[in-house]
N, C-alpha and C positions, 0 to 999 in steps of 0.2 A: 472685719479684722478677726483673725483666729488666733487664740492664745493657748499655748500648752500650759496647763495649770498645775502640773505636778512634776516632781523629779523622780518619783518612784511610786510603786503601787499602780492603781488604775490611772491612766493618763486621761485627764478631763479636758477635752478640746472645747474651749470657751469662745463664744462669738459675742462681740460687743454690738448691741443693738440699742435702739432708742424708742421711747414712747412719750406721748404728750401728757403733761400734768397740768391741771387747772389750778392756778395760784391766784387767790384773791388778796389784794393789798388795799388797806384802808388807812387813812390818816385823819385825825380830828384834834383841833385845839379846842378843849372843852372849857377854857377860861376859869379853871379852878372849881367848876361846878360838879359835884358828885351826881351820879345817875339817880333819877327819881325811880321809885318802885314800879311805876307804870310806864317808864320810858320804853318806847318801841324803836329798836335799832335794826329790825329785820329788813327795812328798806335799804339801809346803809350796807348791811351784810349780804343783801341780795340772796336771801335764803331760798328763793324759788329756783335759783340756778346754783346749787351747792357746788363748792370747789373741793379740791383735794387738800389744799393747804390754805390756811388763813394767816395773814401777817397783818397785825393791827397795831398802829402806832398812835400814841396820844401825846399831846403837848399840854402843859399847864394842868396836869392831872390833879395837882394840888395848887393852891394859890402861891404865887411866887413872892412870898413875904420873907422877911429875914429869918424867921424861925424855920421855914422849910428849906431855905437855901443854905443856911449856916448850921442849923441844928440837926436833930435826929430825923431820919426819914419817916414820913407818915405813909404807911402802906395800906391804911384803911380804904381810901378811895379806889386803889388798884384792885383790892379784893372785891369790892362791889362791882367794878367794871367786869372783872373776870366772871363773877357769878352771872351777870347779865349776858355776857357772851356765851357762856355755857348753856344757859337757858334758851337762848335764841338758836344755837346750833344743834343742841341735843334735845330740846323740848322740856328740860327739867334742870333744876339746880342741884349740883352735887357739892358736898362740902369741899371747900378749896382753901388752901393756905397761900397767902401771897408770897411770891418768891422773894427772898431777901436780896440785899445788895451784893453779897458775896456768898459763896457756897463752900461747904467743907469738902476738901479734896478726899475722895475715896476711890477705891479701885473695884468695888463690887456694889451692885445694887440689884433690886428685884429684876426678875426676868421681864422683858418687855411685854410678854403676854399677860402678866399679872401686875404690871406696874401701875401705880396710881397717877393722877394727873399732875401732881406738883413735884418739881425737883426738890423743893424744900422738905418734902416728906421722906426723902431718901436720907437716912441718917447714918452716922458713923457706926451705930450698933449693928448695921447690916454688913459691915466689912468682914470678909473672911480672907485670911492670908493665903496667898497662892503664889507659885512661881511659874514662869512660862518659859518654854523653849520654842523657837520658831524655825521653820524651814523655808528657805528662800527658793521660790520657783523661778523658772526661766523667764517669765514675763514680769519679774520684779514684784509680783504679788506675794505677800507673806501669808503663809498658812499657819495659823496659831495652833499649837498643841499645848494643852494646859496640864501641868504636872501637879497632882493634888498632894496636899499634906495628908499624912496617915489618918485614916478613920473618917474622912469627910468627903462627900461628893457635893459640889455646889455648882449651880448654874451661875455663870459670871459674865460680866461685860468688860470691854477693854478699859484700860486705865483712863482716868478723866483727863480732860484738856483744860488748861488754864486754871480757873478758880472754882470749878464745880464739877459734879458728876453728871455726865450726860445720861439721860434716861434710856436712850435707845441707840443701837447700832445695827448694822446690817447683819441680821441673823445671830441670835444668841449662841454662845458656845457652851459646851458642857465640860466641866472639869473632870479629869480622869487620870489614871496612871499613865505615864509615858509609854506609848505602844512599843512593843518589842518586835513584833512580826510585821511583815509586809501587809498582811491582811488587816491588822489593826490600823496601820497607817492609812490604808486605803479608805477604811471607814471614817477615820478622822478627817481625811481630805474631803470626803463626800459630805460630812457634817458641816464643813465650812462653806461649801459651795452649793449643795443640793437644796432645791426649793420645790415645794409642792405646787399644785395647780392654783392655790390661793395666793402664791407669792410669798409665803411665810416659810422660814426655815423649818423643815420637817425634823426637828430635833428628837422628838419622842421615839420615833421608829428606830433611828440610828443609835440613840443613847441606850435604848433597851438592849440592843445588840451588844454595844460596847460594855455595858455594865451588868450583863446577865448573870455573872458569877458573883457580883457584889451584893451584900446584904444591908449595906448602910446608906442606901440612896435616900436623900431627904425628900419628904413629901412636899408637893407644891403648895403654895399659899392658896387659900380659897379664892375663887374667881370673884372679883368685885362687881358691883352693878355697873354695867357698861353703857356708854353713850356712843354716838357715832363718831365723835371727835374727842381727842385728848390734847391736853396742853403739853407742848414739848419744852418750852422755856418762857419765862417772863422776867423782865429786868426793868427796874426803875432807877433813874438818876434824877433826884430832885423832882422837877415837873415832867420829865420825859419818861415815857413808859412804852415798852415794846413787848408784845406777847405773840407767840406763834403756836398755832393749833393745826393738827393734821388728822386725817381720817384714821380711825383706830386700826384698820387693816393695812395702813401704810406705815405706821409708826416704827415697825421693826426694821424698816429700810432706811430710817433716819439715824445718822451716826455722826460722831465727831462734832458735837454741839459745843460752841464756845461763844463767849460774849466779851465785848470791849466797849468801854465808856470813855468819852473825851469831853472834858469841860472846857467851854470857850467863853464863859460868862465873865463875872467880875474878876478882875486881875488876870484874865485869860485862863482861869483855872476852874472857877466854880460852875456848878451844873445848872444854873438858871438858864444858860444857853449851852448848846453842844449837841452831842449825839450818843445814842445807844445803838451798837451794831451787834448783830448775831450772825455767826458763821456756822453752817451745817452742811452736811452732805446727804443727798438722797440717792441711794445706790452709788454710782460712780461719778456723780455730778455735784460740784460744790456750789453753794449759794451764799450770798452775803446780803443781808437786809439792814439798811441804815435808817434809823428814825432820828430826825434832827429838828432842832429849834434854833434858827439862826438870829443874828442881831436884828433888832427891831428898828423902826424909825423911817420916816418918809422924807427926811431932809436930803439935799443933794450931797452925794458922797457916801451915804449910808450903804449903798449897794457894794461899794468897795470893801467895806468891813465884812459884809456877808460873803464876798468872794474869799476873803482871808479865812473866815470860819470854815468854808468848804475845803480850802487848801490844808488847814490845820487838821481837820478830821481825816482827810485822805492820808496825811503824813503820820499822824499820831495813832491812828487805830491800828492795833496789832493783836494778832491771835497767836499765842505761844504754842509751840509744837512740843508735845510731851515726848520724852525719850522712850516711853513705853508703848507708844502707838505703833500699830502695824502698818499705818499708811505713811509712806515716806514722802509723798508729794503734796501734803496738805498746804493750802494757802495760808500765808501769815499776814498779808495785807489785803486791803479791800480789792484792789485791782488785780490780784492774783486769782480771784475766784472765776469760775466759769460763767455764772449768771449773777448779776448784781442789780438790786432794786433799791433806790433811794426815795424815801417818803418823808413828809413832815411839813411843818410850817416854815417854809424857806424865807418868808417875809419880804420877798422882792415886790416892789411897788410899781406904779405907773409914772412915766416921765411926762405927765400932762397935768394941767390944772384941775382942781376939784370940779369947777363949774363945767369945763369942757368934758370931763369924764362923765358927769351926770347927764349931760345932753346926749352924748353918744349912747349911754345906757338906756335912756328913754327911747331911743330909736332902735335899741338892741343891735347896734353896729359893733359887734364884738371884734370883727377883723381889724377895724381901725384902732380899737383899744389895744389889741394884742401887739400891734406894731410898736406901741409905746411901753410894752412890758419890759421891765428891767432885766429879768432873767433871760429873755430871748435876745435882748440887745447885748448883754454880756457874753452870752454863748456865741453869738455871731462874731463878736470881736475876739473870741478865743481866750477870754479872761477867766472863764469858769465853766466847769462841766464840759470840757472839750471832748467831743466824741460820744457824749451821752445823748439819749433820745427821749423825747416826750411825745405822747400821742396828741392828736389835734384836740383843741379845747372848743367845745360847743356849749359850754355852760357859763352863766354869769359869774362875775367875781364873787369869791367866797368870803370876803372880809370887807368892811366891818359892819355887822348888823347890830341893830338894837336887840337885846335879848328878849325872847318871847315876842318877836315882831318879824314881819316880812320886809320891813323898811331898813334901808342903810342908815348908819349913824350920821346924824346931821340933818336928816330930813325933817326932824321934828322942829316945830317952831318954839319949843320950850327954851326960855333964856338959859344960857350956860350949858346947853347940851353939847357934849363932845362931838366934834366933827372930824371924821377921818375919810380920806379919799378911798373909794372902793378899789380893791386890788385882788389879784389871784395869788394870795399868799401861800395857799395849801396846794402842794404839787407832788407828783409821782413821776420819777424818771428811771431809766434803766440803762445798763451798759452791758455789752457782750452779745454774742450770737445765741441763737436758739430761743429767743423770746419773741412772742407775738402778742401785742396788746389787742384784745378784742372788745374792750369797753373802757371808757374813761368818763366819769360823771360825778356829780355832786348829789347829796341828799338834802332834804329840807327840814331836818330837825332844828328847832329854835332854842335848844338848851343853852347855846353859846353865842358869842358874837362872830364865830366862824361857822361855816357850813362844812359838814364832813365830806370828804372826797374819797372815791374808790376807783380801782382799776382791776380788771380781770385779765390774766395772762395765760396763754398756752405756752408751756415751756418744755423743751426737749430734755429728757432725762436719759442718760445712758445706763444700761444694765447689762449683766452678763448672762448668757444662756449657752448651753453646750451639751456635749455627749461624752459618756465615759468609754474609754478604750482600755481593756484589760491587757496587762503585760503577761505573756506566757513564756516560760523558759523553753528554749529550743535545745536540740541535741547538742549543738555546739557550745551551749552555755550562754548564748546571746538571747536577749529578750525580743520577742516578736509582738506586734500589736494586733489585736483582734477586736473589732467592735462588739460590744455587748448591748443588752437591751436597755441598760440604764439611760433614762432620758429625764432631764429635769428642767422643764420650762419654767420661766419666772412668772409668767402670767397665763391666765386661763384663756379659753377661746373667746371670751367676751371682747378681748382686745381687737379681734378681727373686725368686730362690728362697731366698736367705739374707739376710734383712734384718738379721740380727744379726751378720753378718760384713762385714769391710771388704776389698773387692777392689780 
């Protein structure tokens, strides 16, 4: 598909192409246990085969007592888990501040190139007032031109979505005086779309040209100590916690980050059960990640309550669309996204007796057990997750274990020991085209009564690449188009050899 990306100045002929991104998704009900200092999560995170994006969901990150459900949120365990994740992905712990429940709305933050890991560290003190004017292109893509206030030049990001400032968007913009000549507009347009061989907006070269006559360009912040991965967003609601990390050289292509929480617990409102959902875009593809903890219980009919939880989450999750955004087709509900992944403790059990379950487990007859899995039964009947997909399960049930043991609950002969029928409570599903699951497995950490589960996906992401055509005035006064040398590939030559990697 070829797109004409300008109305005047150089005409940038853009082509929509796709590349595969590796997305790791993990879910773990940690039963309110904070991570130990020597806890090894590298097997769960599969650090030997690093991904481009990590989406990690936790349930019961704090104990689900009255204080944590009705009282102030305890962000201490979330901070510890983030430090552990950072150490595992980057090999070191960087100072990190746990992201709060809600974020201060601002319209400016640090440039993605120098941004810190935490959204919480973007404060209102960084806000600089600016006004924008936009020019609508023929392909309905808006090209932002930022009109500065007198005496200041600032690198800015687009206005925030919903209740917090997104750290990154596709290509930082540079604030400058509204261009008056076709030449200046041409450079402004190229600044919005041009990318260098590393896939990062080459703002420095173009900004230097645009601002060459100005003496008040602000110095960039010092470059922080960098790791391979940075955190895009973290969000906690009671015991549910979702955190998203991306490769540092990919983060400037992540934009329009939004979050939505739905409580389905006590009185149908509180967050002891429910979901945390994150919406974001990578280049021109929208993603939605939903981490949920559904109604518990193994009594007959409890699965119907879980179905209602899913329905409520799909109905009530909403991502508001800011009036200042340049993207006019942003999704507002879960199912409007291009790629959707649902993870969490879904709590679906087995419709077979405890004794029969344990006999089949002793024989490792997983196929017979999966025929009795409530989630699969409800899906086949069209009562929940209709049209969603789940990879084949080749691992044993992930619940319920004795903590610090390889045995399921109830296997102990100790009097009064709690007995729960084993089940595949912890699941990862997806919806939409362009996703290919290449692994689906569990890990063997004994921190909790649940085993962590993970999946790796190859996901198609659309991006824009193109060529500049300069408009030249003719004798008759009409414009003629002549190709010039300007060429701006979004990805370097490594893409030709690594189709499954995102450069």
